[in-house]
BAFI-3210 file (N, C-alpha, C; in Angstrom, 3 decimals, decimal comma, padded with zeros to 6 digits):
// residues 115
n [1|2|3|4|5|6|7|8|9|10|11|12|13|14|15|16|17|18|19|20|21|22|23|24|25|26|27|28|29|30|31|32|33|34|35|36|37|38|39|40|41|42|43|44|45|46|47|48|49|50|51|52|53|54|55|56|57|58|59|60|61|62|63|64|65|66|67|68|69|70|71|72|73|74|75|76|77|78|79|80|81|82|83|84|85|86|87|88|89|90|91|92|93|94|95|96|97|98|99|100|101|102|103|104|105|106|107|108|109|110|111|112|113|114|115]
n.u [002,951|000,120|-003,398|-004,571|-002,811|-001,777|-001,623|001,092|000,506|-000,142|-001,300|-002,891|-001,689|000,838|001,737|001,949|004,070|006,117|006,380|007,176|009,645|011,011|010,002|008,538|005,497|003,096|000,560|-002,008|-004,366|-006,868|-006,473|-008,539|-009,341|-006,935|-006,525|-008,620|-007,990|-005,097|-002,267|000,210|002,916|002,974|003,647|002,292|000,930|-001,113|-002,733|-003,094|-000,984|001,291|004,681|006,741|009,453|010,272|012,572|012,182|011,331|013,214|015,440|015,694|014,311|011,302|008,024|004,965|001,801|-001,122|-004,656|-008,071|-009,587|-008,080|-008,126|-007,296|-004,659|-003,692|-003,315|-001,254|000,768|001,266|002,361|004,626|006,074|006,595|008,475|010,566|010,462|010,145|007,168|004,160|000,707|-001,526|-003,779|-007,218|-006,869|-006,861|-008,913|-008,539|-005,985|-006,549|-008,343|-006,614|-005,272|-003,624|-002,460|-004,366|-004,487|-005,650|-005,174|-004,113|-002,927|-004,543|-006,778|-007,926|-010,213|-011,133|-012,152]
n.v [-022,440|-022,513|-023,315|-021,513|-019,436|-016,202|-013,060|-010,900|-007,943|-004,448|-001,817|001,381|003,543|002,513|002,002|004,594|005,510|003,737|004,478|007,113|006,593|005,651|003,486|002,092|003,169|001,535|001,804|-000,068|000,323|001,013|003,297|005,367|005,411|006,090|008,651|010,101|010,145|009,776|008,799|011,266|010,501|008,010|005,280|004,483|001,568|-000,339|-003,331|-005,339|-004,809|-005,155|-005,524|-007,659|-007,672|-005,104|-002,481|-000,685|-002,109|-003,381|-005,656|-005,389|-003,039|-002,061|-002,584|-001,127|-002,029|-000,823|-000,606|000,158|-001,018|-003,105|-005,655|-006,188|-005,380|-007,307|-009,498|-008,515|-008,272|-010,955|-011,821|-010,167|-010,917|-013,565|-013,125|-012,352|-009,859|-007,614|-007,172|-005,622|-005,662|-002,956|-002,779|-002,266|-000,424|002,488|003,880|003,496|004,646|007,359|007,877|007,661|009,995|010,281|011,945|012,740|013,224|014,496|013,775|016,160|017,244|018,478|018,498|015,225|012,403|009,230|006,686]
n.w [003,137|004,928|005,007|006,770|006,943|007,763|006,138|006,535|008,310|009,012|011,115|010,398|011,828|012,543|009,965|008,907|010,458|009,654|006,947|007,274|008,343|006,148|004,674|001,693|000,330|-001,305|-003,562|-004,784|-006,145|-008,699|-011,534|-011,518|-008,842|-007,603|-008,770|-007,612|-004,898|-002,982|-000,961|-000,683|-000,785|-001,872|-004,146|-007,247|-008,508|-010,171|-009,103|-011,095|-012,777|-011,394|-010,982|-009,566|-009,632|-009,730|-009,296|-007,237|-005,132|-003,164|-001,450|002,047|002,328|003,560|002,281|002,330|001,561|000,029|-000,577|-001,294|000,828|001,884|000,790|-001,989|-001,704|-000,032|-001,712|-003,324|-001,413|-000,804|-003,282|-003,489|-001,177|-001,819|-003,707|-002,219|-001,011|001,714|002,631|003,754|004,565|004,577|006,954|006,624|004,639|002,448|003,595|006,353|006,558|006,014|008,124|010,247|010,151|007,955|005,081|002,165|-001,233|-004,423|-007,973|-008,822|-006,654|-004,835|-001,922|-001,483|-002,004|-000,704|-002,705]
ca.u [001,837|-001,047|-004,715|-004,923|-001,686|-002,180|-000,729|001,624|-000,211|000,169|-002,410|-002,583|-000,763|002,160|002,112|002,390|005,406|007,041|006,594|007,971|010,996|011,653|009,369|007,812|004,040|002,685|-000,901|-002,320|-005,722|-007,020|-006,188|-009,600|-009,275|-005,704|-006,736|-009,545|-007,334|-004,014|-001,257|001,136|004,228|002,783|003,958|001,081|001,095|-002,309|-002,475|-003,003|000,261|002,367|005,886|007,422|010,879|010,515|013,732|011,760|011,023|014,482|015,668|016,114|013,397|009,922|006,998|003,616|000,903|-002,447|-005,723|-009,166|-010,000|-007,112|-008,278|-006,368|-003,283|-003,308|-002,816|000,044|001,739|001,634|003,241|005,884|006,784|007,075|009,638|011,603|010,330|009,551|005,932|003,113|-000,601|-002,094|-005,118|-008,226|-006,593|-006,812|-009,898|-007,860|-004,910|-007,158|-008,900|-005,495|-004,637|-002,772|-002,847|-004,920|-004,567|-006,081|-004,087|-003,567|-002,331|-005,578|-007,352|-008,584|-011,216|-010,963|-013,343]
ca.v [-021,632|-023,308|-022,798|-020,410|-018,506|-014,801|-012,151|-009,924|-006,687|-003,373|-000,861|002,645|004,330|001,932|002,191|005,986|005,601|003,027|005,318|008,242|006,083|005,273|002,395|002,447|002,991|001,096|001,857|-000,995|000,564|001,370|004,708|006,268|005,509|006,864|010,047|010,741|010,397|008,864|009,380|011,959|009,845|006,648|004,866|003,856|000,443|-001,162|-004,752|-006,094|-004,492|-005,208|-006,280|-007,874|-007,460|-003,667|-002,095|000,079|-003,081|-004,072|-006,309|-004,476|-001,881|-002,504|-002,054|-001,158|-002,081|-000,313|-000,462|000,880|-001,613|-004,081|-006,941|-006,302|-005,236|-008,590|-010,312|-007,941|-008,628|-012,358|-011,908|-009,520|-011,742|-014,746|-012,659|-011,984|-008,475|-007,422|-006,446|-005,669|-005,178|-001,927|-003,204|-001,232|000,315|003,948|004,403|003,514|005,627|008,697|007,980|007,793|011,291|010,284|012,889|012,206|014,256|014,004|013,725|017,508|017,673|019,103|017,518|014,136|011,542|007,802|006,118]
ca.w [003,535|005,218|004,696|007,651|007,041|007,680|005,442|007,489|008,178|009,922|011,174|009,733|012,616|012,364|008,552|008,771|011,047|008,773|005,751|007,740|008,577|004,905|003,944|000,469|000,375|-002,630|-003,743|-005,890|-006,648|-010,102|-011,782|-011,083|-007,383|-007,322|-009,153|-006,678|-003,615|-002,602|-000,075|-001,581|-000,869|-002,388|-005,508|-007,804|-009,420|-010,040|-008,811|-012,350|-013,460|-010,401|-011,362|-008,293|-009,834|-009,790|-008,492|-006,061|-004,081|-002,942|-000,164|003,084|002,424|003,770|001,400|002,903|000,397|000,360|-001,567|-000,633|002,097|002,373|000,126|-003,136|-001,219|000,549|-002,824|-003,703|-000,363|-001,001|-004,437|-003,161|-000,205|-002,537|-004,469|-001,278|-000,556|003,035|002,348|004,772|004,135|005,445|007,358|006,481|003,416|002,415|004,561|007,650|006,433|006,145|009,479|011,180|009,929|006,772|004,055|000,915|-002,266|-005,735|-008,956|-008,999|-005,402|-003,983|-001,003|-002,225|-001,361|-000,913|-003,368]
c.u [000,621|-002,327|-005,046|-003,769|-002,174|-001,139|-000,222|000,991|000,232|-001,026|-001,956|-001,586|000,669|002,655|002,625|003,805|006,450|007,391|007,449|009,432|011,679|011,049|008,676|006,324|003,592|001,165|-001,234|-003,745|-005,702|-006,811|-007,268|-009,606|-008,078|-005,935|-007,631|-008,867|-006,319|-003,074|-000,192|002,488|004,162|003,281|002,689|001,454|-000,141|-001,958|-002,281|-001,712|001,466|003,506|006,727|008,926|011,249|011,642|013,374|011,491|012,254|014,564|016,154|015,257|011,976|008,988|005,653|002,656|-000,501|-003,377|-006,854|-009,462|-009,043|-007,171|-007,283|-004,914|-002,780|-002,728|-001,425|001,110|002,198|002,616|004,608|006,717|007,348|008,323|010,758|011,551|009,659|008,316|004,919|001,831|-001,065|-003,541|-006,096|-008,003|-006,574|-007,843|-009,263|-006,737|-005,451|-007,699|-007,806|-004,732|-003,693|-003,329|-003,347|-005,085|-005,095|-004,916|-003,452|-002,972|-003,286|-006,089|-008,178|-009,596|-010,898|-012,253|-013,151]
c.v [-022,517|-022,600|-021,549|-019,437|-017,070|-013,994|-011,135|-008,565|-005,691|-002,424|000,485|003,507|003,823|002,099|003,611|006,144|004,906|003,868|006,525|007,843|005,542|004,095|002,940|002,210|002,723|001,014|001,007|-000,823|000,948|002,869|005,685|006,477|006,370|008,351|010,797|011,048|009,335|009,568|010,033|011,267|008,443|006,506|004,176|002,752|-000,440|-002,649|-005,566|-005,870|-004,527|-006,102|-006,446|-007,693|-005,968|-003,280|-001,267|-000,837|-003,936|-004,708|-005,267|-003,235|-002,396|-001,827|-002,230|-001,036|-001,697|-000,365|000,291|000,317|-002,645|-005,439|-007,120|-006,232|-006,525|-009,507|-009,817|-008,316|-010,057|-012,517|-011,307|-010,355|-013,008|-014,409|-012,167|-010,561|-008,459|-006,547|-006,673|-005,082|-004,092|-002,291|-002,027|-000,296|001,822|004,577|004,521|004,562|007,036|008,894|008,182|009,115|011,362|011,230|012,160|013,371|013,636|014,085|015,086|018,067|018,402|018,074|016,482|013,379|010,088|007,273|004,636]
c.w [003,736|004,859|005,518|007,855|006,849|006,927|006,466|007,230|009,243|009,945|010,608|010,511|012,467|010,928|008,335|009,332|010,167|007,530|006,127|007,955|007,311|004,149|002,690|000,719|-001,050|-002,701|-004,973|-006,429|-008,129|-010,307|-011,319|-009,580|-006,972|-007,614|-008,184|-005,334|-003,258|-001,629|-000,973|-001,748|-001,484|-003,822|-006,024|-008,770|-009,260|-009,889|-010,088|-013,112|-012,528|-010,905|-010,091|-008,428|-009,915|-008,824|-007,246|-004,864|-003,831|-001,568|000,829|003,233|002,501|002,779|002,098|001,731|000,823|-000,852|-000,868|000,741|002,664|001,680|-001,038|-002,680|-000,595|-000,541|-003,271|-002,679|-000,539|-002,171|-004,146|-002,202|-000,860|-003,347|-003,535|-000,760|000,820|002,873|003,452|004,184|005,113|005,739|007,269|005,312|003,555|003,362|005,946|007,649|006,695|007,567|010,531|010,978|008,759|005,718|002,810|-000,049|-003,563|-006,713|-009,211|-007,705|-004,467|-002,987|-001,778|-001,388|-001,681|-001,503|-003,567]
res [x|x|x|x|x|x|x|x|x|x|x|x|x|x|x|x|x|x|x|x|x|x|x|x|x|x|x|x|x|x|x|x|x|x|x|x|x|x|x|x|x|x|x|x|x|x|x|x|x|x|x|x|x|x|x|x|x|x|x|x|x|x|x|x|x|x|x|x|x|x|x|x|x|x|x|x|x|x|x|x|x|x|x|x|x|x|x|x|x|x|x|x|x|x|x|x|x|x|x|x|x|x|x|x|x|x|x|x|x|x|x|x|x|x|x]
***
């Protein structure tokens, strides 16, 4: 990996399609952010507690990683890819997901907000 190596990324529209086709959506934000608003089909694993050996992240299944804006998820993608997982960063994060028409719910399943 060179100094200018880019983390593989996907825009929100393509991410929604990947998830619809069976990719895992991994949200690496903190619990308060998740509780306020997350994609209903996402798996929650804060970046600080990410276990790249998690069985949900298997070879052959794409993992789309999201945070609020795309910065923390970029770090998770690098760790997952180093462990052999096909991981992509969702450019623009949950803000982009919501702007592209992705559903966002709070911890009780009500309409949520990206914080």
